[in-house]
C-alpha positions as a Markdown table, in Angstrom:
| # | Residue | x | y | z |
|---|---|---|---|---|
| 1 | Met | 0.0 | -0.1 | -0.1 |
| 2 | Thr | 1.5 | 3.4 | -0.9 |
| 3 | Thr | 1.3 | 6.4 | 0.9 |
| 4 | Pro | -0.7 | 9.2 | -0.5 |
| 5 | Arg | 1.1 | 12.3 | -1.5 |
| 6 | Lys | 0.2 | 15.6 | 0.3 |
| 7 | Pro | -1.0 | 18.1 | -2.1 |
| 8 | Pro | 1.3 | 21.1 | -2.7 |
| 9 | Arg | 0.7 | 24.0 | -0.5 |
| 10 | Leu | 1.2 | 27.6 | -1.7 |
| 11 | Leu | 1.5 | 30.3 | 1.0 |
| 12 | Tyr | 1.3 | 34.1 | 0.4 |
| 13 | Ala | 2.7 | 36.4 | 3.0 |
| 14 | Gln | 2.9 | 40.2 | 3.0 |
| 15 | Gly | 5.2 | 41.6 | 5.7 |
| 16 | Ser | 5.7 | 39.2 | 8.7 |
| 17 | Asp | 2.1 | 38.5 | 9.3 |
| 18 | Ile | 2.1 | 34.7 | 8.6 |
| 19 | Pro | 3.8 | 32.9 | 11.7 |
| 20 | Asp | 3.2 | 29.6 | 9.7 |
| 21 | Ile | 5.8 | 30.3 | 7.3 |
| 22 | Arg | 8.3 | 31.8 | 9.7 |
| 23 | Tyr | 7.9 | 28.6 | 12.0 |
| 24 | Ala | 8.3 | 26.3 | 8.9 |
| 25 | Thr | 11.2 | 28.1 | 7.3 |
| 26 | Gly | 12.9 | 30.7 | 9.7 |
| 27 | Phe | 12.2 | 33.3 | 7.1 |
| 28 | Ala | 10.1 | 36.4 | 7.4 |
| 29 | Ala | 10.4 | 39.5 | 5.1 |
| 30 | Pro | 8.8 | 43.0 | 4.9 |
| 31 | Asn | 8.0 | 42.6 | 1.2 |
| 32 | Pro | 5.5 | 40.0 | -0.2 |
| 33 | Phe | 6.6 | 36.6 | -1.0 |
| 34 | Leu | 5.4 | 33.2 | -1.9 |
| 35 | Leu | 6.3 | 29.8 | -0.3 |
| 36 | Leu | 5.6 | 26.6 | -2.4 |
| 37 | Val | 5.9 | 23.3 | -0.6 |
| 38 | Arg | 5.8 | 20.5 | -3.0 |
| 39 | Asn | 6.8 | 16.8 | -2.7 |
| 40 | Gly | 8.8 | 17.9 | 0.5 |
| 41 | Glu | 10.7 | 20.6 | -1.3 |
| 42 | Lys | 10.5 | 24.3 | -0.4 |
| 43 | His | 10.6 | 27.1 | -3.0 |
| 44 | Phe | 10.4 | 30.8 | -2.4 |
| 45 | Leu | 9.7 | 33.3 | -4.7 |
| 46 | Val | 10.9 | 36.8 | -3.2 |
| 47 | Ser | 12.2 | 40.2 | -4.5 |
| 48 | Pro | 15.8 | 40.3 | -5.4 |
| 49 | Leu | 16.3 | 42.4 | -2.2 |
| 50 | Glu | 15.1 | 39.4 | -0.2 |
| 51 | Ala | 16.9 | 36.7 | -2.1 |
| 52 | Ala | 20.0 | 36.4 | 0.0 |
| 53 | Arg | 18.0 | 36.6 | 3.4 |
| 54 | Ala | 15.7 | 34.0 | 2.3 |
| 55 | Ser | 18.8 | 31.6 | 1.4 |
| 56 | Ala | 20.5 | 32.2 | 4.7 |
| 57 | Ala | 17.4 | 31.6 | 6.7 |
| 58 | Cys | 16.3 | 28.5 | 5.0 |
| 59 | Pro | 19.2 | 26.8 | 3.2 |
| 60 | Glu | 17.2 | 23.7 | 2.3 |
| 61 | Ala | 14.7 | 26.0 | 0.2 |
| 62 | Lys | 15.2 | 26.7 | -3.6 |
| 63 | Val | 15.0 | 30.7 | -3.6 |
| 64 | Trp | 13.7 | 32.3 | -7.1 |
| 65 | Thr | 13.1 | 35.8 | -8.0 |
| 66 | Arg | 11.0 | 37.0 | -11.0 |
| 67 | Glu | 14.1 | 38.2 | -12.8 |
| 68 | Ala | 15.9 | 34.7 | -12.3 |
| 69 | Leu | 12.6 | 33.1 | -13.8 |
| 70 | Gly | 12.5 | 35.4 | -16.8 |
| 71 | Val | 9.1 | 36.8 | -15.8 |
| 72 | Ala | 8.8 | 40.6 | -16.4 |
| 73 | Pro | 6.4 | 42.6 | -14.3 |
| 74 | Gly | 2.8 | 42.3 | -15.7 |
| 75 | Lys | 3.6 | 39.2 | -17.8 |
| 76 | Pro | 2.6 | 36.1 | -16.0 |
| 77 | Ala | 4.3 | 32.8 | -16.8 |
| 78 | Ala | 4.6 | 29.6 | -15.0 |
| 79 | Pro | 8.1 | 28.4 | -13.9 |
| 80 | Ala | 9.1 | 24.8 | -14.7 |
| 81 | Trp | 8.7 | 23.8 | -11.1 |
| 82 | Leu | 5.1 | 24.5 | -11.0 |
| 83 | Ala | 4.3 | 22.3 | -14.2 |
């Protein structure tokens, strides 16, 4: 019998208002960011100003910025890890 997979979780935080994210990752930021937990992997989507802090606070997470993903402001696109 296989263990059922947990569905992916996508959390949005604006400021340091989400204690669940801070508890799970150690990261809190004044700017809005996303946290995706999928198959046990953590992915942050943060502003370029927060990328280094996110990496330091949660070294096991993959940290992405819009620029690194090639997503221009106002132009939605899905990164490969969401597919």
